[in-house]
C-alpha positions in Angstrom: 0.0 0.0 0.0 2.9 2.4 0.8 4.4 1.6 -2.5 1.2 2.5 -4.4 0.9 5.7 -2.4 4.6 6.6 -3.2 4.0 5.8 -6.9 0.9 8.0 -7.0 2.8 10.8 -5.3 5.7 10.5 -7.8 3.3 10.6 -10.8 1.5 13.6 -9.4 4.8 15.4 -8.8 6.1 14.5 -12.3 2.8 15.6 -13.9 3.2 19.0 -12.3 6.6 19.4 -13.8 6.4 21.3 -17.1 9.1 22.0 -19.7 12.0 23.8 -18.0 11.9 27.6 -18.0 13.4 29.1 -21.2 15.8 32.0 -20.7 16.3 34.7 -23.3 14.0 36.4 -25.7 10.4 35.3 -25.7 7.4 36.1 -27.9 5.4 39.1 -26.6 1.9 38.6 -25.4 -1.0 41.0 -25.8 -2.5 42.0 -22.5 -6.2 42.8 -22.8 -6.7 43.8 -19.1 -6.3 47.5 -18.8 -5.8 47.1 -15.0 -2.7 44.9 -15.7 0.6 46.5 -14.8 2.0 45.8 -18.2 -1.0 46.9 -20.2 -0.3 49.1 -23.3 0.7 52.7 -22.9 -2.3 55.1 -23.1 -1.0 58.0 -25.1 -2.2 61.6 -24.4 -3.1 60.6 -20.8 -2.1 61.2 -17.2 -1.3 58.0 -15.3 -0.9 57.6 -11.6 1.9 55.1 -10.9 1.7 54.6 -7.2 -1.0 52.2 -5.9 -0.8 54.1 -2.5 -2.4 57.1 -4.3 -5.2 54.8 -5.6 -5.8 52.5 -2.6 -8.9 54.0 -1.1 -12.3 53.8 -2.7 -12.1 57.1 -4.4 -8.3 57.5 -4.5 -6.1 60.1 -2.8 -5.7 62.1 -6.0 -7.7 62.6 -9.1 -6.9 63.9 -12.6 -9.5 66.7 -13.1 -8.4 67.8 -16.6 -5.5 67.2 -18.9 -4.5 68.3 -22.4 -1.9 69.9 -24.6 -1.4 72.8 -26.9 1.3 74.3 -29.1 3.5 77.1 -27.7 4.4 79.9 -30.1 7.7 78.2 -30.7 6.0 75.0 -31.9 6.8 72.9 -28.9 4.1 70.9 -27.2 2.9 72.2 -23.8 1.2 69.6 -21.6 -1.1 70.8 -18.7 -2.7 68.5 -16.1 -5.0 69.6 -13.2 -4.7 67.3 -10.2 -7.0 67.3 -7.1 -5.9 66.2 -3.6 -8.9 64.2 -2.2 -7.4 64.0 1.3 -7.5 66.3 4.3 -3.7 66.4 4.4 -1.1 68.1 2.2 0.6 65.9 -0.4 3.8 66.2 -2.4 3.7 64.5 -5.8 6.1 64.3 -8.7 5.3 64.2 -12.3 7.2 63.9 -15.6 6.3 63.8 -19.3 7.4 61.7 -22.2 6.8 62.9 -25.8 6.2 60.8 -28.9 5.9 61.4 -32.7 3.0 60.4 -34.9 4.4 56.8 -35.1 4.5 56.7 -31.2 8.3 56.6 -31.1 9.9 58.7 -28.4 11.1 62.1 -29.6 13.2 62.9 -26.5 14.1 61.6 -23.1 11.3 61.9 -20.4 11.4 65.2 -18.6 12.9 65.3 -15.1 10.5 64.7 -12.1 8.8 67.9 -11.1 7.5 68.3 -7.5 3.9 69.3 -7.1 2.9 70.6 -3.6 -0.9 70.1 -3.0 -2.9 71.7 -0.2 -5.5 69.6 1.6 -8.5 69.1 -0.7 -6.8 71.5 -3.1 -6.1 71.6 -6.8 -2.7 72.0 -8.4 -1.6 72.2 -12.0 1.4 70.6 -13.7 2.9 72.0 -16.9 5.7 70.8 -19.0 6.9 71.7 -22.5 8.7 69.5 -25.0 12.2 70.4 -26.2 11.5 69.4 -29.8 9.0 71.3 -32.0 6.7 69.9 -34.7 7.8 66.3 -34.5 6.0 65.9 -31.2 2.4 64.6 -31.5 1.6 62.7 -28.4 2.5 62.7 -24.7 2.3 60.6 -21.5 2.3 62.2 -18.0 3.3 60.0 -15.1 2.5 60.9 -11.5 3.9 59.4 -8.3 4.4 60.2 -4.6 7.5 62.4 -4.0 10.6 60.4 -3.2 
């Protein structure tokens, strides 16, 4: 009886063993879940990176408005209005990445800019690209200050 149990356990363990993990380049997989951490980049958007800012039911911060317009020099100026939904002051950081019509980066992301927010207050974030007409899209990332 012990021999049968040992054989069954061995078969179960061997059945659980799959092919060994392959190192190196692998085929990419499309992620259809927008909540997934590796979901596609949403261009022309403001994204909140830290889960701490999103943990409560309504979130600690909200993106009230966002958009972009051309400066007189042809560079792209991005503006985001953020709301502090807590009763405490918050310090955030934001940066912007810029892309051309083919969604290729046109320059390095901007440096992180601090945003000081009053309790239940609204603050704006503005950043302009270095390049001119080639810039067509943007992505703003927001995180807690480090």
